[in-house]
N, CA, C and O atoms as CSV, one atom per row, in Angstrom:
chain,resi,resn,atom,element,x,y,z
A,1,UNK,N,N,88.739,300.928,26.997
A,1,UNK,CA,C,88.987,300.559,25.587
A,1,UNK,C,C,89.065,301.904,24.814
A,1,UNK,O,O,88.283,302.819,25.076
A,2,UNK,N,N,90.012,302.005,23.867
A,2,UNK,CA,C,90.244,303.229,23.139
A,2,UNK,C,C,89.189,303.475,22.064
A,2,UNK,O,O,88.682,304.593,21.968
A,3,UNK,N,N,88.840,302.484,21.259
A,3,UNK,CA,C,87.845,302.639,20.207
A,3,UNK,C,C,87.204,301.321,19.930
A,3,UNK,O,O,87.730,300.289,20.348
A,4,UNK,N,N,86.070,301.305,19.231
A,4,UNK,CA,C,85.410,300.061,18.912
A,4,UNK,C,C,84.825,300.157,17.525
A,4,UNK,O,O,84.633,301.246,16.984
A,5,UNK,N,N,84.540,298.979,16.950
A,5,UNK,CA,C,83.946,298.883,15.637
A,5,UNK,C,C,82.507,298.337,15.725
A,5,UNK,O,O,82.224,297.469,16.551
A,6,UNK,N,N,81.627,298.834,14.898
A,6,UNK,CA,C,80.263,298.275,14.769
A,6,UNK,C,C,80.066,297.749,13.398
A,6,UNK,O,O,80.469,298.387,12.425
A,7,UNK,N,N,79.477,296.638,13.289
A,7,UNK,CA,C,79.193,296.039,11.944
A,7,UNK,C,C,77.709,295.905,11.803
A,7,UNK,O,O,77.041,295.306,12.645
A,8,UNK,N,N,77.171,296.489,10.691
A,8,UNK,CA,C,75.734,296.385,10.482
A,8,UNK,C,C,75.457,296.119,8.996
A,8,UNK,O,O,76.265,296.441,8.124
A,9,UNK,N,N,74.300,295.526,8.742
A,9,UNK,CA,C,73.912,295.160,7.342
A,9,UNK,C,C,72.775,296.067,6.890
A,9,UNK,O,O,71.827,296.286,7.644
A,10,UNK,N,N,72.852,296.585,5.700
A,10,UNK,CA,C,71.807,297.417,5.106
A,10,UNK,C,C,71.589,296.900,3.673
A,10,UNK,O,O,72.329,297.275,2.764
A,11,UNK,N,N,70.620,296.076,3.478
A,11,UNK,CA,C,70.355,295.534,2.118
A,11,UNK,C,C,71.514,294.611,1.767
A,11,UNK,O,O,71.834,293.686,2.513
A,12,UNK,N,N,72.146,294.876,0.610
A,12,UNK,CA,C,73.221,294.005,0.150
A,12,UNK,C,C,74.580,294.621,0.488
A,12,UNK,O,O,75.605,294.111,0.035
A,13,UNK,N,N,74.619,295.739,1.295
A,13,UNK,CA,C,75.910,296.352,1.653
A,13,UNK,C,C,76.203,296.102,3.145
A,13,UNK,O,O,75.307,295.906,3.965
A,14,UNK,N,N,77.462,296.122,3.430
A,14,UNK,CA,C,77.922,296.000,4.844
A,14,UNK,C,C,78.333,297.372,5.272
A,14,UNK,O,O,79.135,298.028,4.606
A,15,UNK,N,N,77.780,297.823,6.400
A,15,UNK,CA,C,78.149,299.118,6.962
A,15,UNK,C,C,79.080,298.891,8.128
A,15,UNK,O,O,78.746,298.186,9.080
A,16,UNK,N,N,80.202,299.469,8.047
A,16,UNK,CA,C,81.252,299.316,9.066
A,16,UNK,C,C,81.503,300.738,9.652
A,16,UNK,O,O,81.948,301.625,8.922
A,17,UNK,N,N,81.232,300.952,10.915
A,17,UNK,CA,C,81.425,302.279,11.479
A,17,UNK,C,C,82.441,302.158,12.655
A,17,UNK,O,O,82.406,301.206,13.435
A,18,UNK,N,N,83.312,303.130,12.740
A,18,UNK,CA,C,84.329,303.101,13.806
A,18,UNK,C,C,84.106,304.339,14.700
A,18,UNK,O,O,83.928,305.451,14.203
A,19,UNK,N,N,84.118,304.131,15.968
A,19,UNK,CA,C,83.986,305.229,16.941
A,19,UNK,C,C,85.263,305.296,17.757
A,19,UNK,O,O,85.861,304.278,18.107
A,20,UNK,N,N,85.654,306.499,18.043
A,20,UNK,CA,C,86.886,306.718,18.807
A,20,UNK,C,C,86.551,307.598,20.052
A,20,UNK,O,O,85.652,308.439,20.041
A,21,UNK,N,N,87.318,307.344,21.083
A,21,UNK,CA,C,87.123,308.151,22.289
A,21,UNK,C,C,87.939,309.444,22.309
A,21,UNK,O,O,87.754,310.318,23.156
A,22,UNK,N,N,88.875,309.526,21.309
A,22,UNK,CA,C,89.719,310.719,21.224
A,22,UNK,C,C,88.897,311.883,20.695
A,22,UNK,O,O,88.124,311.728,19.750
A,23,UNK,N,N,89.069,313.075,21.321
A,23,UNK,CA,C,88.301,314.203,20.938
A,23,UNK,C,C,88.764,314.825,19.614
A,23,UNK,O,O,87.953,315.427,18.910
A,24,UNK,N,N,90.032,314.693,19.267
A,24,UNK,CA,C,90.585,315.265,18.014
A,24,UNK,C,C,90.279,314.453,16.799
A,24,UNK,O,O,90.365,314.973,15.686
A,25,UNK,N,N,89.920,313.180,16.956
A,25,UNK,CA,C,89.653,312.309,15.791
A,25,UNK,C,C,88.214,312.419,15.239
A,25,UNK,O,O,87.942,311.962,14.129
A,26,UNK,N,N,87.332,313.002,15.985
A,26,UNK,CA,C,85.938,313.083,15.508
A,26,UNK,C,C,85.134,311.984,16.139
A,26,UNK,O,O,85.695,311.097,16.782
A,27,UNK,N,N,83.857,312.019,15.976
A,27,UNK,CA,C,82.941,311.079,16.662
A,27,UNK,C,C,82.769,309.780,15.878
A,27,UNK,O,O,82.863,308.712,16.484
A,28,UNK,N,N,82.533,309.805,14.620
A,28,UNK,CA,C,82.234,308.585,13.877
A,28,UNK,C,C,82.652,308.672,12.461
A,28,UNK,O,O,82.495,309.711,11.819
A,29,UNK,N,N,83.204,307.555,11.937
A,29,UNK,CA,C,83.620,307.415,10.559
A,29,UNK,C,C,82.968,306.185,10.001
A,29,UNK,O,O,83.032,305.125,10.624
A,30,UNK,N,N,82.338,306.281,8.840
A,30,UNK,CA,C,81.618,305.136,8.293
A,30,UNK,C,C,82.215,304.737,6.940
A,30,UNK,O,O,82.500,305.600,6.109
A,31,UNK,N,N,82.399,303.468,6.723
A,31,UNK,CA,C,82.886,302.906,5.478
A,31,UNK,C,C,81.786,302.012,4.924
A,31,UNK,O,O,81.239,301.186,5.654
A,32,UNK,N,N,81.461,302.161,3.670
A,32,UNK,CA,C,80.513,301.204,3.008
A,32,UNK,C,C,81.278,300.386,2.044
A,32,UNK,O,O,81.893,300.918,1.120
A,33,UNK,N,N,81.257,299.065,2.239
A,33,UNK,CA,C,81.956,298.194,1.325
A,33,UNK,C,C,81.040,297.077,0.841
A,33,UNK,O,O,80.168,296.628,1.585
A,34,UNK,N,N,81.226,296.624,-0.394
A,34,UNK,CA,C,80.333,295.563,-0.922
A,34,UNK,C,C,80.643,294.278,-0.185
A,34,UNK,O,O,81.750,294.102,0.324
A,35,UNK,N,N,79.677,293.381,-0.123
A,35,UNK,CA,C,79.910,292.089,0.551
A,35,UNK,C,C,80.963,291.289,-0.170
A,35,UNK,O,O,81.056,291.372,-1.394
A,36,UNK,N,N,81.748,290.529,0.529
A,36,UNK,CA,C,82.865,289.742,-0.011
A,36,UNK,C,C,82.342,288.364,-0.455
A,36,UNK,O,O,81.735,287.631,0.326
A,37,UNK,N,N,82.589,288.046,-1.699
A,37,UNK,CA,C,82.318,286.721,-2.231
A,37,UNK,C,C,83.596,285.974,-2.391
A,37,UNK,O,O,84.323,286.267,-3.340
A,38,UNK,N,N,83.945,285.024,-1.544
A,38,UNK,CA,C,85.231,284.318,-1.692
A,38,UNK,C,C,85.339,283.597,-3.023
A,38,UNK,O,O,84.409,282.914,-3.451
A,39,UNK,N,N,86.531,283.763,-3.698
A,39,UNK,CA,C,86.701,283.017,-4.931
A,39,UNK,C,C,86.316,283.729,-6.161
A,39,UNK,O,O,86.586,283.236,-7.256
A,40,UNK,N,N,85.669,284.914,-6.050
A,40,UNK,CA,C,85.277,285.671,-7.251
A,40,UNK,C,C,86.039,286.981,-7.339
A,40,UNK,O,O,86.162,287.712,-6.356
A,41,UNK,N,N,86.538,287.260,-8.506
A,41,UNK,CA,C,87.232,288.522,-8.763
A,41,UNK,C,C,86.472,289.311,-9.841
A,41,UNK,O,O,85.652,288.749,-10.567
A,42,UNK,N,N,86.744,290.582,-9.935
A,42,UNK,CA,C,86.076,291.409,-10.898
A,42,UNK,C,C,86.538,291.088,-12.339
A,42,UNK,O,O,85.769,291.259,-13.285
A,43,UNK,N,N,87.770,290.630,-12.499
A,43,UNK,CA,C,88.262,290.263,-13.838
A,43,UNK,C,C,89.167,289.029,-13.721
A,43,UNK,O,O,89.730,288.744,-12.664
A,44,UNK,N,N,89.282,288.329,-14.813
A,44,UNK,CA,C,90.097,287.117,-14.900
A,44,UNK,C,C,91.548,287.455,-15.021
A,44,UNK,O,O,91.951,288.020,-16.038
A,45,UNK,N,N,92.374,287.135,-14.022
A,45,UNK,CA,C,93.792,287.513,-14.039
A,45,UNK,C,C,94.606,286.555,-14.893
A,45,UNK,O,O,95.675,286.933,-15.372
A,46,UNK,N,N,94.144,285.337,-15.100
A,46,UNK,CA,C,94.839,284.347,-15.900
A,46,UNK,C,C,94.644,284.490,-17.390
A,46,UNK,O,O,95.474,284.025,-18.172
A,47,UNK,N,N,93.571,285.119,-17.793
A,47,UNK,CA,C,93.233,285.264,-19.238
A,47,UNK,C,C,92.932,286.699,-19.566
A,47,UNK,O,O,91.785,287.012,-19.885
A,48,UNK,N,N,93.927,287.619,-19.504
A,48,UNK,CA,C,93.740,289.024,-19.856
A,48,UNK,C,C,93.516,289.205,-21.346
A,48,UNK,O,O,93.952,288.381,-22.150
A,49,UNK,N,N,92.839,290.279,-21.712
A,49,UNK,CA,C,92.591,290.560,-23.122
A,49,UNK,C,C,93.902,291.019,-23.791
A,49,UNK,O,O,94.748,291.610,-23.121
A,50,UNK,N,N,94.084,290.760,-25.088
A,50,UNK,CA,C,95.296,291.171,-25.781
A,50,UNK,C,C,95.498,292.692,-25.740
A,50,UNK,O,O,96.636,293.153,-25.660
A,51,UNK,N,N,94.413,293.481,-25.793
A,51,UNK,CA,C,94.568,294.954,-25.718
A,51,UNK,C,C,95.108,295.377,-24.387
A,51,UNK,O,O,95.961,296.259,-24.292
A,52,UNK,N,N,94.588,294.717,-23.322
A,52,UNK,CA,C,95.046,295.075,-21.964
A,52,UNK,C,C,96.520,294.693,-21.765
A,52,UNK,O,O,97.276,295.423,-21.123
A,53,UNK,N,N,96.914,293.554,-22.315
A,53,UNK,CA,C,98.305,293.126,-22.205
A,53,UNK,C,C,99.274,294.074,-22.967
A,53,UNK,O,O,100.384,294.336,-22.505
A,54,UNK,N,N,98.837,294.570,-24.122
A,54,UNK,CA,C,99.625,295.467,-24.962
A,54,UNK,C,C,99.916,296.798,-24.218
A,54,UNK,O,O,100.998,297.373,-24.334
A,55,UNK,N,N,98.895,297.261,-23.445
A,55,UNK,CA,C,99.034,298.516,-22.740
A,55,UNK,C,C,99.925,298.429,-21.526
A,55,UNK,O,O,100.426,299.458,-21.073
A,56,UNK,N,N,100.147,297.255,-20.977
A,56,UNK,CA,C,100.939,297.075,-19.796
A,56,UNK,C,C,102.446,297.239,-20.080
A,56,UNK,O,O,102.890,297.091,-21.218
A,57,UNK,N,N,103.209,297.542,-19.045
A,57,UNK,CA,C,104.637,297.602,-19.100
A,57,UNK,C,C,105.179,296.233,-19.490
A,57,UNK,O,O,104.609,295.208,-19.116
A,58,UNK,N,N,106.295,296.212,-20.251
A,58,UNK,CA,C,106.826,294.970,-20.773
A,58,UNK,C,C,107.211,293.969,-19.695
A,58,UNK,O,O,107.263,292.771,-19.972
A,59,UNK,N,N,107.480,294.416,-18.486
A,59,UNK,CA,C,107.852,293.465,-17.410
A,59,UNK,C,C,106.654,293.125,-16.513
A,59,UNK,O,O,106.751,292.236,-15.667
A,60,UNK,N,N,105.533,293.824,-16.690
A,60,UNK,CA,C,104.369,293.575,-15.871
A,60,UNK,C,C,103.285,292.788,-16.557
A,60,UNK,O,O,102.184,292.653,-16.024
A,61,UNK,N,N,103.581,292.257,-17.753
A,61,UNK,CA,C,102.666,291.379,-18.487
A,61,UNK,C,C,102.615,290.010,-17.843
A,61,UNK,O,O,103.483,289.665,-17.041
A,62,UNK,N,N,101.616,289.235,-18.184
A,62,UNK,CA,C,101.508,287.846,-17.669
A,62,UNK,C,C,102.743,287.074,-18.105
A,62,UNK,O,O,103.317,286.338,-17.302
A,63,UNK,N,N,103.154,287.218,-19.322
A,63,UNK,CA,C,104.421,286.656,-19.844
A,63,UNK,C,C,105.248,287.811,-20.358
A,63,UNK,O,O,104.808,288.500,-21.279
A,64,UNK,N,N,106.426,288.058,-19.808
A,64,UNK,CA,C,107.245,289.191,-20.235
A,64,UNK,C,C,107.607,289.102,-21.705
A,64,UNK,O,O,108.076,288.065,-22.174
A,65,UNK,N,N,107.384,290.215,-22.447
A,65,UNK,CA,C,107.805,290.271,-23.856
A,65,UNK,C,C,108.249,291.684,-24.181
A,65,UNK,O,O,107.690,292.638,-23.639
A,66,UNK,N,N,109.222,291.847,-25.037
A,66,UNK,CA,C,109.752,293.187,-25.345
A,66,UNK,C,C,108.816,293.909,-26.263
A,66,UNK,O,O,107.997,293.299,-26.951
A,67,UNK,N,N,108.942,295.234,-26.270
A,67,UNK,CA,C,108.195,296.130,-27.157
A,67,UNK,C,C,108.917,296.317,-28.518
A,67,UNK,O,O,108.318,296.768,-29.495
A,68,UNK,N,N,110.136,295.980,-28.546
A,68,UNK,CA,C,110.971,296.235,-29.728
A,68,UNK,C,C,110.958,294.997,-30.640
A,68,UNK,O,O,110.594,293.897,-30.222
A,69,UNK,N,N,111.372,295.217,-31.913
A,69,UNK,CA,C,111.387,294.141,-32.877
A,69,UNK,C,C,112.352,294.564,-34.049
A,69,UNK,O,O,112.761,295.722,-34.146
A,70,UNK,N,N,112.680,293.608,-34.899
A,70,UNK,CA,C,113.484,293.906,-36.112
A,70,UNK,C,C,112.511,293.926,-37.260
A,70,UNK,O,O,111.474,293.263,-37.246
A,71,UNK,N,N,112.881,294.721,-38.275
A,71,UNK,CA,C,112.022,294.778,-39.468
A,71,UNK,C,C,112.883,294.934,-40.703
A,71,UNK,O,O,113.975,295.502,-40.677
A,72,UNK,N,N,112.332,294.397,-41.801
A,72,UNK,CA,C,112.977,294.546,-43.112
A,72,UNK,C,C,112.373,295.787,-43.793
A,72,UNK,O,O,111.161,295.879,-43.985
A,73,UNK,N,N,113.251,296.739,-44.151
A,73,UNK,CA,C,112.765,297.987,-44.778
A,73,UNK,C,C,113.234,297.980,-46.216
A,73,UNK,O,O,114.401,297.730,-46.516
A,74,UNK,N,N,112.265,298.269,-47.119
A,74,UNK,CA,C,112.575,298.282,-48.560
A,74,UNK,C,C,112.767,299.736,-49.004
A,74,UNK,O,O,111.893,300.577,-48.788
A,75,UNK,N,N,113.864,300.013,-49.596
A,75,UNK,CA,C,114.201,301.343,-50.096
A,75,UNK,C,C,113.300,301.702,-51.279
A,75,UNK,O,O,113.163,300.900,-52.203
A,76,UNK,N,N,112.686,302.885,-51.273
A,76,UNK,CA,C,111.812,303.242,-52.448
A,76,UNK,C,C,112.604,303.516,-53.712
A,76,UNK,O,O,112.048,303.416,-54.806
A,77,UNK,N,N,113.864,303.854,-53.606
A,77,UNK,CA,C,114.677,304.202,-54.765
A,77,UNK,C,C,115.221,302.986,-55.493
A,77,UNK,O,O,114.973,302.804,-56.685
A,78,UNK,N,N,115.970,302.144,-54.764
A,78,UNK,CA,C,116.638,301.007,-55.429
A,78,UNK,C,C,116.038,299.685,-55.082
A,78,UNK,O,O,116.537,298.670,-55.568
A,79,UNK,N,N,114.982,299.607,-54.262
A,79,UNK,CA,C,114.288,298.402,-53.872
A,79,UNK,C,C,115.136,297.378,-53.146
A,79,UNK,O,O,114.800,296.194,-53.159
A,80,UNK,N,N,116.248,297.800,-52.498
A,80,UNK,CA,C,117.049,296.885,-51.704
A,80,UNK,C,C,116.444,296.802,-50.323
A,80,UNK,O,O,115.864,297.769,-49.830
A,81,UNK,N,N,116.581,295.626,-49.688
A,81,UNK,CA,C,116.002,295.383,-48.384
A,81,UNK,C,C,117.112,295.459,-47.352
A,81,UNK,O,O,118.170,294.852,-47.513
A,82,UNK,N,N,116.848,296.243,-46.249
A,82,UNK,CA,C,117.794,296.385,-45.154
A,82,UNK,C,C,117.056,296.051,-43.828
A,82,UNK,O,O,115.906,296.437,-43.617
A,83,UNK,N,N,117.765,295.326,-42.964
A,83,UNK,CA,C,117.144,294.994,-41.645
A,83,UNK,C,C,117.481,296.096,-40.658
A,83,UNK,O,O,118.636,296.496,-40.517
A,84,UNK,N,N,116.477,296.565,-39.997
A,84,UNK,CA,C,116.595,297.713,-39.069
A,84,UNK,C,C,115.891,297.328,-37.727
A,84,UNK,O,O,114.869,296.642,-37.722
A,85,UNK,N,N,116.470,297.788,-36.619
A,85,UNK,CA,C,115.867,297.615,-35.313
A,85,UNK,C,C,114.755,298.662,-35.120
A,85,UNK,O,O,114.927,299.805,-35.544
A,86,UNK,N,N,113.637,298.312,-34.504
A,86,UNK,CA,C,112.546,299.250,-34.378
A,86,UNK,C,C,112.833,300.472,-33.546
A,86,UNK,O,O,112.262,301.537,-33.784
A,87,UNK,N,N,113.719,300.333,-32.562
A,87,UNK,CA,C,114.111,301.451,-31.699
A,87,UNK,C,C,115.523,301.949,-32.034
A,87,UNK,O,O,116.324,302.269,-31.155
A,88,UNK,N,N,115.783,301.996,-33.309
A,88,UNK,CA,C,117.147,302.419,-33.813
A,88,UNK,C,C,117.524,303.781,-33.271
A,88,UNK,O,O,116.692,304.688,-33.232
A,89,UNK,N,N,118.757,303.931,-32.857
A,89,UNK,CA,C,119.266,305.188,-32.261
A,89,UNK,C,C,120.205,305.955,-33.147
A,89,UNK,O,O,120.740,306.992,-32.755
A,90,UNK,N,N,120.412,305.437,-34.368
A,90,UNK,CA,C,121.299,306.114,-35.331
A,90,UNK,C,C,120.566,306.183,-36.665
A,90,UNK,O,O,119.642,305.407,-36.910
A,91,UNK,N,N,120.981,307.123,-37.539
A,91,UNK,CA,C,120.389,307.238,-38.893
A,91,UNK,C,C,120.895,306.066,-39.686
A,91,UNK,O,O,122.094,305.787,-39.699
A,92,UNK,N,N,119.972,305.363,-40.362
A,92,UNK,CA,C,120.332,304.209,-41.192
A,92,UNK,C,C,120.185,304.672,-42.638
A,92,UNK,O,O,119.177,305.252,-43.040
A,93,UNK,N,N,121.239,304.388,-43.396
A,93,UNK,CA,C,121.308,304.718,-44.873
A,93,UNK,C,C,121.156,303.443,-45.666
A,93,UNK,O,O,121.493,302.354,-45.200
A,94,UNK,N,N,120.642,303.594,-46.872
A,94,UNK,CA,C,120.474,302.474,-47.799
A,94,UNK,C,C,121.853,302.085,-48.323
A,94,UNK,O,O,122.671,302.953,-48.626
A,95,UNK,N,N,122.114,300.769,-48.430
A,95,UNK,CA,C,123.408,300.279,-48.867
A,95,UNK,C,C,123.633,300.613,-50.346
A,95,UNK,O,O,124.758,300.900,-50.757
A,96,UNK,N,N,122.547,300.573,-51.152
A,96,UNK,CA,C,122.656,300.789,-52.568
A,96,UNK,C,C,122.756,302.207,-52.960
A,96,UNK,O,O,123.672,302.575,-53.696
A,97,UNK,N,N,121.841,303.049,-52.499
A,97,UNK,CA,C,121.754,304.453,-53.027
A,97,UNK,C,C,122.010,305.481,-51.939
A,97,UNK,O,O,121.897,306.673,-52.227
A,98,UNK,N,N,122.339,305.119,-50.744
A,98,UNK,CA,C,122.670,306.023,-49.618
A,98,UNK,C,C,121.541,306.988,-49.285
A,98,UNK,O,O,121.833,308.098,-48.840
A,99,UNK,N,N,120.322,306.654,-49.463
A,99,UNK,CA,C,119.200,307.499,-48.996
A,99,UNK,C,C,118.941,307.082,-47.555
A,99,UNK,O,O,119.225,305.958,-47.140
A,100,UNK,N,N,118.382,308.051,-46.802
A,100,UNK,CA,C,118.067,307.863,-45.379
A,100,UNK,C,C,116.793,306.995,-45.279
A,100,UNK,O,O,115.743,307.352,-45.813
A,101,UNK,N,N,116.913,305.845,-44.580
A,101,UNK,CA,C,115.791,304.939,-44.382
A,101,UNK,C,C,115.029,305.266,-43.123
A,101,UNK,O,O,113.800,305.195,-43.111
A,102,UNK,N,N,115.738,305.627,-42.047
A,102,UNK,CA,C,115.020,305.953,-40.811
A,102,UNK,C,C,115.805,306.938,-39.999
A,102,UNK,O,O,117.025,307.035,-40.136
A,103,UNK,N,N,115.103,307.688,-39.134
A,103,UNK,CA,C,115.757,308.631,-38.244
A,103,UNK,C,C,115.329,308.340,-36.840
A,103,UNK,O,O,114.173,307.985,-36.608
A,104,UNK,N,N,116.267,308.485,-35.854
A,104,UNK,CA,C,115.945,308.164,-34.479
A,104,UNK,C,C,114.992,309.196,-33.857
A,104,UNK,O,O,115.030,310.366,-34.236
A,105,UNK,N,N,114.164,308.795,-32.936
A,105,UNK,CA,C,113.366,309.684,-32.103
A,105,UNK,C,C,113.654,309.301,-30.684
A,105,UNK,O,O,114.646,308.616,-30.436
A,106,UNK,N,N,112.846,309.704,-29.743
A,106,UNK,CA,C,113.069,309.309,-28.355
A,106,UNK,C,C,112.799,307.852,-28.092
A,106,UNK,O,O,113.374,307.273,-27.171
A,107,UNK,N,N,111.933,307.245,-28.882
A,107,UNK,CA,C,111.554,305.864,-28.740
A,107,UNK,C,C,111.802,305.089,-29.983
A,107,UNK,O,O,112.937,304.748,-30.315
A,108,UNK,N,N,110.688,304.800,-30.696
A,108,UNK,CA,C,110.820,304.068,-31.972
A,108,UNK,C,C,111.363,304.985,-33.071
A,108,UNK,O,O,111.164,306.200,-33.072
A,109,UNK,N,N,112.063,304.330,-34.009
A,109,UNK,CA,C,112.644,305.115,-35.147
A,109,UNK,C,C,111.554,305.499,-36.101
A,109,UNK,O,O,110.589,304.757,-36.279
A,110,UNK,N,N,111.696,306.675,-36.733
A,110,UNK,CA,C,110.728,307.141,-37.706
A,110,UNK,C,C,111.231,306.766,-39.098
A,110,UNK,O,O,112.328,307.166,-39.486
A,111,UNK,N,N,110.421,305.986,-39.872
A,111,UNK,CA,C,110.784,305.624,-41.207
A,111,UNK,C,C,110.628,306.748,-42.168
A,111,UNK,O,O,109.741,307.577,-41.967
A,112,UNK,N,N,111.415,306.845,-43.193
A,112,UNK,CA,C,111.312,307.866,-44.203
A,112,UNK,C,C,110.072,307.613,-45.012
A,112,UNK,O,O,109.725,306.460,-45.269
A,113,UNK,N,N,109.398,308.659,-45.418
A,113,UNK,CA,C,108.187,308.519,-46.270
A,113,UNK,C,C,108.467,307.723,-47.547
A,113,UNK,O,O,109.469,307.977,-48.215
A,114,UNK,N,N,107.634,306.802,-47.886
A,114,UNK,CA,C,107.789,306.024,-49.068
A,114,UNK,C,C,108.429,304.639,-48.810
A,114,UNK,O,O,108.323,303.743,-49.648
A,115,UNK,N,N,109.070,304.476,-47.689
A,115,UNK,CA,C,109.691,303.181,-47.298
A,115,UNK,C,C,108.592,302.232,-46.838
A,115,UNK,O,O,107.725,302.580,-46.037
A,116,UNK,N,N,108.666,301.024,-47.378
A,116,UNK,CA,C,107.754,299.957,-46.859
A,116,UNK,C,C,108.501,299.027,-45.971
A,116,UNK,O,O,109.692,298.794,-46.178
A,117,UNK,N,N,107.828,298.477,-44.969
A,117,UNK,CA,C,108.523,297.630,-44.006
A,117,UNK,C,C,107.690,296.366,-43.664
A,117,UNK,O,O,106.470,296.337,-43.826
A,118,UNK,N,N,108.399,295.343,-43.191
A,118,UNK,CA,C,107.743,294.100,-42.787
A,118,UNK,C,C,108.375,293.718,-41.449
A,118,UNK,O,O,109.600,293.703,-41.334
A,119,UNK,N,N,107.574,293.414,-40.452
A,119,UNK,CA,C,108.078,292.997,-39.178
A,119,UNK,C,C,108.621,291.554,-39.285
A,119,UNK,O,O,107.943,290.646,-39.767
A,120,UNK,N,N,109.863,291.385,-38.816
A,120,UNK,CA,C,110.508,290.053,-38.885
A,120,UNK,C,C,109.974,289.131,-37.848
A,120,UNK,O,O,109.675,289.546,-36.729
A,121,UNK,N,N,109.847,287.878,-38.204
A,121,UNK,CA,C,109.421,286.835,-37.260
A,121,UNK,C,C,110.636,286.306,-36.553
A,121,UNK,O,O,111.745,286.420,-37.076
A,122,UNK,N,N,110.472,285.737,-35.398
A,122,UNK,CA,C,111.590,285.207,-34.563
A,122,UNK,C,C,112.303,284.123,-35.292
A,122,UNK,O,O,113.262,283.554,-34.768
């Protein structure tokens, strides 16, 4: 036989040691692992916390949802409302007074100082 496993109990831990007959692998390797309780997990996979879900990638959430949204932006000069995408990739100008409402960045668009916004509902 090439190698064998020994299983031993020490308190509430299971000691698993492996011995090999090969000279280059070494004499003994030990792994300590907690006892297995069938049916119990460290965290509830069906009911994750909202903070945990927000941190996950949009496709790896329990229910897939995008990170982007549309918003109504109010111009500070003429008080006209313009609808803008959150990840806008072009400069958006106000229809009334032609002031810059947002500028693109690598991800979300940066709103101009003084502009107020409201996230649109579906």
